[in-house]
Every structure is written in C-alpha cells, then in structure tokens.
N, C-alpha and C positions, 0 to 999 in steps of 0.2 A: 230649718229647709222654708225653701219657697216655695208654695206649692201653683200652679198656677191654676188649676181650675179645684175649684171646693165646692166639692157635690154631696149636697145631699142622701143621703144612705135609702135606699130604694125604700125601710119597711121606716122610716118615720115622713116622708110623701103621701100628702093624701089620693086617695084614687076618686079620678073625676069622668065624667062621661061628658062628651061630646053630642053635642044633637043643636046641627048646624042648622042656623038662620033661627035658630030657638036659644040657643045659651050654653053653659058647660057650667057642669056641675054646678051648687048652687046660683047659680047666676043667672038669668034672664034678659036678652038681650031688651034694650025698652026698662028696666028698673033707671028710677033716679037716685042718684048717688047716696044720698037718705037711704032707701030702702037696699041699697049694694051691704053698706055697713053692716045693716037691720041681717040680711042675710050672711054674711062674710062673721062676725059677733061669735058666730059658737065655733067656728072653725081657726078662727087663728086672734092672738090677743095683737098683730100688727094694726095700726088706725093707717086709715086711705088718706095717705098725701096729694092735696087737688092744684091744678094749674087754672088758674081763674085768667078769662081775658074778657077785653072789653072794648064789643065791638064800636065803630064810630055811630054816633045817637044815640048809644045805647047805655041807659042811668047803671045797671048794676051788671055787674061783668059775673059772668059761665062759666061753668064749671066744662073743662075742653079735654083732660083727661087727668086719671091718679093714680097709685102707685102705692101697692104693698110689698115695699123691700126686702124688709124680709122675708114673708110668704112667697115673692117670686113670681108677680102678678100687675102690670102694667095695663090700666084700661082707657078708653077710646067712650066718650058720651058727643055724641052729636045733638046738639039742642037741648041738653043734661038727660039729655037720655043714655045708656046703656047701648054700645054702637059697635066694639070690638073688644076683645080680650087677646093678650099677648102672655103665656105663661115661659118662664124660664125655664129652661129644657136643662139646667145644670139645679134650683133649688126648687121651683115652682110643684102642684100639684101634677102630676102623672095623669095627663089624660089618655083615652081612648074611647073609639068611633068602632063597633064592631070588631071585625077583627085587628084591625090597625089599632096603630100604639105609637104615640110620639111623646 
C-alpha cells in the first residue's frame, strides 16, 4: 500500500525547546558547521550533508546550508554561522515554546 505521509511516531521523536533568536534544542544560532555536528553527535547517527558555494573572488567555498535528511533538519548558514533551522513536521524533532507547539 502506498502512503502519502511517512510520519515518525511521537514517542520516537526528540522533544526540543525553541528559544527565539537564541536556538532550538541543542543548536545555537551562530554555531559553525563543526560545532553543530558536535552538538548533534549524541542525538542522531545521521550526518550533515552540506551545500558549498564559492562567491566571485573567494578562493575557498563556504557552507551555505546543511541537511540531516533522516533526522528531519534543514540548516541555513550565513558566513558559515547557523542562521536558520527548519524542522520537518513529519519526521523531525518536536519543537515547543512555552504553551505553543509546532
């Protein structure tokens, strides 16, 4: 049978807290890709797949985004520092802020 939505059961998902402008779960905005991988090493066995981009005049490419596909995270970097986190609503960690839940 074909299923449209592959939803990970609630009891198999991490429970994370969102702290606006600070971070979500063990992640803090401003972390570099190495720090972020270290923070998630005890949380998931999935590894970060990164997109690199080289701007005109730059000798070395920089990380612009990262993905933890199985864990359900998409990460956005600005100047190789964590600037945004998107959590997959079906498979990623459950994120909450006070009485709100996403």
